[in-house]
C-alpha positions, 0 to 999 in steps of 0.5 A: 418547554422552550424551543431553540432559537432559529440561529441556534438551530443554524449553528448546530446544523453547521457544526453537524455538516462540518463534522460530517465533512471531516469524516468524509475528508479522510475517506479513500486510499491509494497504492503505488506500483511499477508497470512494465515500462518502469513508470510509477503509478498511483492507483486510487482504490476509491475513485478508481483512477490510475495516474502515472506520477514518475518515470524512473528512466530505468531499463529491464524488469524493475520489481521488489516494490515496497512503501516506507510510510515513515520516510514516505519513500517507495523502494524498488530493485532493478536487475540490470544494475542490481541496485535498490532505488527509492522514489521520494514522494515529497520531492518527486525525485529518485535516488539509489542506495549504496552500501551492501549489495542485496543477495539474489533478486526479488519479485516481492517486498514489504517494509516492516519496522523500517527494514526492507524484507523480501523472499529471494526468488526461487528459494525459501530464504527470507532477507531483511535489509536495514538502511541508513539515510544519513548517507543513503546506503544499505547498512546490514542484511540478514538472511533466514534460510528455510523460513517456512521450515518445510520441504518447500524450497522454490518460492515464486511470487506474487507479492508479500505484505507485512502487518503491524504485528509482524505477520507476513502474508505472501501470495506465491506459487504455493498459495497464500501463506503467513509467517510471523517475523516479529521475533528473532527468527521467522516462525509459525509458517502456514498455508492459508489458501492453496488455491489463492491466485498469484497477486500483486498484494497489499494490506488495507490501512487497517490491516484487516483485509488485502487488496490484490491485482492480477498482473495478467489482466490488471483486474483488482480484488479484495481478499480476506486474510484467509484468502477468500477473494472478491472482485473490486468493482469500480462501478456496479457489476464492473470489476475495476482494472488498471495498468498491470503492475509488476509489483505494488507497495502498501495501501496509503490512506488519502487525506485529500477530501472527496468531492462530496466532502468539499460540498459539505465543507462549503455548505457548513461554512455557508451556514456558519457565516449565515448564523454569525451574520444573523447574530450581528443583526 
């Protein structure tokens, strides 16, 4: 049985390194949120780095943060103006949506199928707002009273997050709950954990578990979809904490290579170059 030539071994090894680097390059995820001074933070949940990326310049208690992945915009509401603002990631700029005024106020929000959803503070009314970005404005609002179909009437948050199937998860004064919003009206409301803490909350990119931050302490957690929490450790036995955020948007997968991936890419490129050089010789 013949053995492989040395240059073939080099080439196979280089290909292996490149494939490994490609897998590593997409590792990591981050989330946007707004702090008490109304600055937008990017919190990397893999390298555990908290970075201010934009100062909204707004006064008061801005809240109702939601990430729109299709348009790469972060939405947030300001109680002083009553307006819904948006920050565009690509241009690092802020705008405001005109049109219909959104009812009440909200300390929670999430985007599903391009619409902005929230539960109005102190009520059990779920609100859906649709947008038109040709001339940026709120085109329509829809209200679903008694979305929980129960005696609960005064929800406070926490936060909400909606998965790709239209299941809304909420962290509230009643605990962690879920409700299906994929149909014409909300349905299948249930309490998943009555002891779940009130968290700023977002689904991970695979929608299989939750990230949460305790606003009072800035500490981060992961949680199963039924509400079992585990501290998110930034280093062995040290729970990760960052600037307390009043609300957060969805978790976004990162496409920026990690340091180890850069090392693999460079090693792979070097091996490929060496293999080609030896072939020419």
